Structures are given as structure tokens and as C-alpha cells.
C-alpha positions as CSV (number, residue, x, y, z in Angstrom):
1,M,27.2,-35.1,-51.2
2,N,25.7,-31.6,-51.0
3,I,27.7,-30.5,-47.9
4,D,27.3,-26.8,-48.7
5,L,23.5,-27.0,-49.2
6,P,22.6,-25.8,-45.7
7,Q,25.0,-22.8,-46.1
8,T,23.5,-22.1,-49.5
9,N,20.0,-22.1,-48.2
10,R,21.0,-19.9,-45.3
11,S,22.5,-17.4,-47.7
12,R,19.5,-17.4,-49.9
13,N,17.1,-16.9,-47.0
14,R,19.2,-14.1,-45.6
15,A,19.3,-12.4,-49.0
16,L,15.5,-12.7,-49.3
17,V,15.0,-11.1,-45.9
18,E,17.5,-8.3,-46.5
19,F,16.6,-7.4,-50.1
20,I,12.8,-8.0,-50.2
21,V,11.1,-8.6,-46.9
22,L,12.7,-5.9,-44.8
23,P,12.3,-3.1,-47.4
24,F,8.7,-4.1,-47.9
25,L,8.0,-4.1,-44.2
26,F,9.6,-0.7,-43.6
27,L,8.0,0.8,-46.7
28,T,4.6,-0.3,-45.4
29,V,5.4,1.3,-42.0
30,A,6.4,4.5,-43.8
31,L,3.1,4.6,-45.7
32,L,0.9,3.7,-42.7
33,G,2.7,5.8,-40.1
34,G,1.2,9.1,-41.2
35,L,-2.3,7.7,-42.0
36,R,-5.3,9.0,-40.0
37,I,-9.0,8.5,-40.4
38,G,-11.3,11.5,-39.9
39,A,-13.7,11.1,-37.0
40,E,-16.7,12.7,-38.7
41,S,-16.0,12.3,-42.5
42,G,-14.2,9.0,-42.3
43,A,-11.8,10.4,-44.9
44,F,-8.2,9.3,-45.2
45,I,-5.8,11.9,-43.9
46,F,-2.1,11.6,-44.4
47,I,0.1,13.7,-42.1
48,A,3.7,14.2,-43.2
49,P,6.4,13.4,-40.7
50,P,7.4,16.5,-38.7
51,L,11.0,17.6,-38.7
52,V,11.5,16.3,-35.2
53,T,10.7,12.8,-36.3
54,L,13.7,12.9,-38.8
55,L,15.9,13.9,-35.9
56,L,14.5,11.0,-33.8
57,A,15.1,8.6,-36.6
58,T,18.7,9.7,-37.0
59,L,19.3,9.2,-33.3
60,L,17.6,5.8,-33.5
61,L,19.8,4.6,-36.4
62,L,22.9,5.7,-34.5
63,L,21.7,3.4,-31.6
64,M,21.1,0.6,-34.1
65,V,24.7,1.0,-35.3
66,R,26.0,1.0,-31.7
67,G,23.8,-2.0,-30.8
68,G,24.9,-4.1,-33.8
69,L,21.6,-4.1,-35.7
70,L,23.1,-2.1,-38.6
71,R,26.6,-2.9,-39.8
72,L,27.5,-0.4,-42.4
73,H,31.1,-1.5,-42.8
74,Q,30.0,-5.1,-43.5
75,W,27.1,-4.4,-45.8
76,V,28.4,-1.5,-47.9
77,G,31.9,-1.4,-49.3
78,S,34.0,-1.4,-52.5
79,D,34.5,-5.2,-52.3
80,F,30.8,-5.9,-52.8
81,P,29.0,-6.0,-56.2
82,P,27.2,-2.7,-57.1
83,L,23.8,-4.2,-56.9
84,T,24.5,-5.5,-53.4
85,N,25.6,-2.0,-52.2
86,V,22.5,-0.4,-53.8
87,A,20.2,-3.0,-52.2
88,H,21.7,-2.4,-48.8
89,I,21.6,1.4,-49.1
90,W,18.0,1.1,-50.1
91,M,17.3,-1.0,-47.0
92,F,18.9,1.6,-44.8
93,I,16.8,4.3,-46.4
94,T,13.6,2.4,-45.8
95,I,14.6,1.8,-42.2
96,F,15.2,5.5,-41.7
97,F,11.9,6.6,-43.1
98,G,10.1,3.7,-41.4
99,S,11.6,4.8,-38.1
100,A,10.5,8.4,-38.7
101,Q,6.9,7.3,-39.5
102,A,6.9,5.0,-36.5
103,F,7.5,8.1,-34.3
104,N,4.9,10.0,-36.3
105,S,2.3,7.4,-35.5
106,V,2.6,7.9,-31.7
107,L,3.3,11.6,-31.6
108,P,0.3,14.0,-31.0
109,E,-0.3,16.0,-34.1
110,R,0.0,19.5,-32.5
111,G,-0.1,21.4,-29.3
112,L,1.9,21.2,-26.1
113,L,1.5,17.4,-25.9
114,H,3.3,17.1,-29.2
115,W,6.4,18.8,-27.8
116,L,6.2,17.0,-24.5
117,F,6.2,13.6,-26.4
118,S,9.0,14.9,-28.7
119,F,11.1,15.9,-25.7
120,F,10.5,12.5,-24.0
121,F,11.7,10.7,-27.1
122,L,14.7,13.0,-27.6
123,W,15.8,12.8,-24.0
124,T,15.5,9.0,-24.0
125,L,17.4,8.5,-27.3
126,W,20.1,11.0,-26.4
127,N,20.7,9.4,-23.0
128,N,20.9,6.0,-24.6
129,Q,23.7,7.2,-26.9
130,F,26.0,7.0,-23.9
131,S,24.8,3.6,-22.6
132,S,26.1,0.1,-23.5
133,F,23.7,-1.6,-25.9
134,D,23.4,-4.9,-27.7
135,A,20.8,-6.0,-30.2
136,R,18.5,-7.7,-27.6
137,R,18.5,-4.9,-25.1
138,L,17.9,-2.4,-27.9
139,L,14.9,-4.3,-29.2
140,R,13.4,-4.6,-25.7
141,S,13.9,-0.9,-25.0
142,L,12.3,0.1,-28.4
143,A,9.3,-2.2,-27.7
144,V,8.8,-0.6,-24.3
145,L,9.3,2.9,-25.7
146,F,6.8,2.6,-28.6
147,G,4.4,0.6,-26.5
148,T,4.2,3.3,-23.8
149,A,3.8,6.0,-26.3
150,F,1.0,4.1,-28.1
151,V,-0.9,3.6,-24.8
152,L,-0.6,7.3,-23.9
153,K,-1.7,8.6,-27.3
154,H,-4.2,6.1,-28.8
155,M,-5.8,5.0,-25.5
156,L,-5.6,7.7,-22.9
157,L,-5.4,10.8,-25.1
158,A,-7.9,9.4,-27.6
159,S,-10.4,9.0,-24.8
160,L,-9.6,12.6,-23.7
161,Y,-10.2,14.1,-27.1
162,S,-13.2,11.9,-27.8
163,P,-16.4,13.8,-28.6
164,E,-18.2,11.7,-26.0
165,D,-18.1,12.8,-22.4
166,G,-16.1,10.0,-20.9
167,W,-14.8,9.8,-17.3
168,L,-11.2,10.6,-18.4
169,K,-12.4,13.8,-20.1
170,R,-14.3,14.9,-17.0
171,V,-11.3,14.2,-14.7
172,A,-9.0,16.1,-17.1
173,G,-11.4,19.0,-17.3
174,T,-11.4,19.3,-13.5
175,L,-7.6,19.1,-13.2
176,L,-6.9,21.5,-16.0
177,Q,-9.3,24.3,-14.9
178,G,-7.8,27.6,-15.8
179,V,-5.5,26.2,-18.4
180,A,-6.1,27.3,-22.0
181,L,-7.8,24.6,-23.9
182,G,-5.8,25.4,-27.0
183,T,-2.7,24.4,-25.3
184,F,-3.8,20.8,-25.3
185,D,-5.7,21.0,-28.5
186,A,-5.4,18.0,-30.9
187,P,-7.6,16.8,-33.7
188,A,-10.0,13.9,-33.1
189,F,-9.7,10.9,-35.3
190,A,-11.8,7.7,-35.7
191,A,-11.1,4.8,-33.5
192,V,-9.8,2.8,-36.4
193,T,-6.7,5.1,-36.4
194,G,-5.5,3.4,-33.2
195,Y,-5.8,0.0,-34.9
196,I,-3.8,1.3,-37.9
197,A,-1.1,2.6,-35.5
198,F,-1.0,-0.7,-33.6
199,F,-0.5,-2.6,-36.9
200,T,2.1,-0.1,-38.0
201,L,4.2,-0.5,-34.8
202,A,3.8,-4.3,-34.9
203,L,5.2,-4.3,-38.4
204,Y,8.0,-2.0,-37.4
205,V,9.0,-4.2,-34.4
206,A,8.7,-7.3,-36.5
207,G,11.1,-5.8,-39.1
208,L,13.6,-5.0,-36.4
209,I,13.4,-8.6,-35.1
210,L,14.0,-9.9,-38.6
211,L,16.9,-7.5,-39.0
212,A,18.4,-8.9,-35.8
213,F,18.1,-12.4,-37.1
214,A,19.7,-11.4,-40.4
215,V,22.6,-9.8,-38.5
216,N,23.1,-12.9,-36.3
217,G,23.0,-15.1,-39.4
218,E,26.2,-13.4,-40.7
219,T,28.1,-14.2,-37.5
220,I,27.4,-17.9,-37.2
221,V,30.9,-18.9,-38.3
222,T,33.6,-16.7,-37.0
223,T,37.3,-17.0,-36.5
224,D,36.9,-17.3,-32.7
225,S,34.4,-20.1,-33.0
226,V,36.6,-22.1,-35.4
227,V,39.6,-21.7,-33.0
228,N,37.4,-22.8,-30.0
229,N,36.1,-25.8,-31.9
230,R,39.6,-26.8,-32.9
231,Q,40.9,-26.5,-29.3
232,Q,38.1,-28.8,-28.1
233,L,39.2,-31.6,-30.4
234,S,41.4,-34.3,-29.1
235,D,44.9,-35.0,-30.4
236,G,43.7,-37.9,-32.5
237,E,40.8,-35.8,-34.0
238,R,42.9,-32.9,-35.0
239,P,44.0,-32.8,-38.6
240,V,47.7,-33.3,-39.3
241,E,49.5,-30.1,-40.0
242,N,51.2,-29.8,-43.4
243,L,55.0,-30.0,-43.0
244,S,57.0,-27.2,-44.4
245,L,59.5,-27.9,-47.3
246,S,62.4,-27.1,-45.0
247,E,61.6,-30.1,-42.8
């Protein structure tokens, strides 16, 4: 009887997710997060992640550690094979740069709005450092955070910076009379840039969800669960304890 077959398949699937699927997803996010399409020329423009996105990614990884999405002490250690440690460290690196590029995809490229968005992210992530978090709550918060930033940049601000004279641009022009236009200046990109950003964020959130499943897969069988299951057994179902030699 292949009693250990489900456990073996579970271990193989978890290894496939951790060592292949997750690095591939976060590497794709890192490549697409800085990609923009020129409005007039249609050329591919790659914008390197600003320094503030590296700080945001660092704060986010600290939240992931506190929320249980990243378990450094369980994935990297002297008791593991060298290739396992290297693979886990590589996964952490891809998560870091994928997070930085996820922020890069929803940050305005320059101007006052760039710093307003950066301050919003910094304030939110810093306050969350002192809040109680678990994996589910962290995933919901990140989905709302990136979703709000996406709507503001690629829907509202994209309409504001559009060459066409839309209603939002007229309203903003009326409200911002007397304010220097260069303060809110930002380059205009093609509409397909918003689709690329949406796909990038979707891949990033999907990677975090897979990461949460991989973490939960490691805690299916714990000492507490074994003790609880043992206590639920009746006296006739419990195994007979081995008698000591002195008895």
C-alpha cells in the first residue's frame, strides 16, 4: 500500500511552486513593472525602479515576515541542503524585486504626484508594521492598496494627462488654476500601458496567493494537531503505550 503517496505528491507540488512557479511569476512582474508604451511613437520604454520603491519593498517584506507569508527560519538554515537554501534565497530575491516593480507600476513617474503616492505607500506600510497581521488580512490589504493606486494612476490620472480634452481634464484645469503646471507634470503613455500594469499586478497578487498556499501546506501536520487528534480518540482506539523495562 502506498500510504505516503499523498504526502509525496504534496511535497512535490509544493517544491514545484516554490522553486519554479513563484520565481517565474515574480521575475515576470519585475520585467513588466517598469514597462511603458509611448503615446506617440508606440516604443517600449523601461523605467528603472526609483529608490523609494526599494524602501517600500523592504517594508513590505517585513510585513510578509510578520504576517507569516515568508518564513526565513523554516526555509533557510544549516540543516537544509545547499541547493534548497540557494533556491529559497533566489525566491526571496525575486519577491523583493517583484514587489519593487509592483510599486513602480502604480507610481507616477515624476512630479508632485509621484511623491504624494510615495508618501501614501510609506505611511500605510509603516503604520502596518505596528498592527497585528496574518496572511489573509495581509493579502486583502495589499489587494486593496494596489487596486486603489491602480485606479488613481491608470484611470483617473491617465485621463487627466491624456492629449484629448476630456471632462476630467477640464475639471482639473478649473480647480488647479494658478498652480504651476509643471508641479503635476507627468509623461503621457499609450492606453495599453494600463493593461500591462493590470496584468502585472494580477500576476503579483496571484504569486502572493500561491505563496500563502505554499506556507499553509507546510503546517498541515503539526504537533498540536497530532495531540488534539489523539485526545479525541476513545480509550479503545488509542494505541497501547510501550511499557518500560523497569515494569
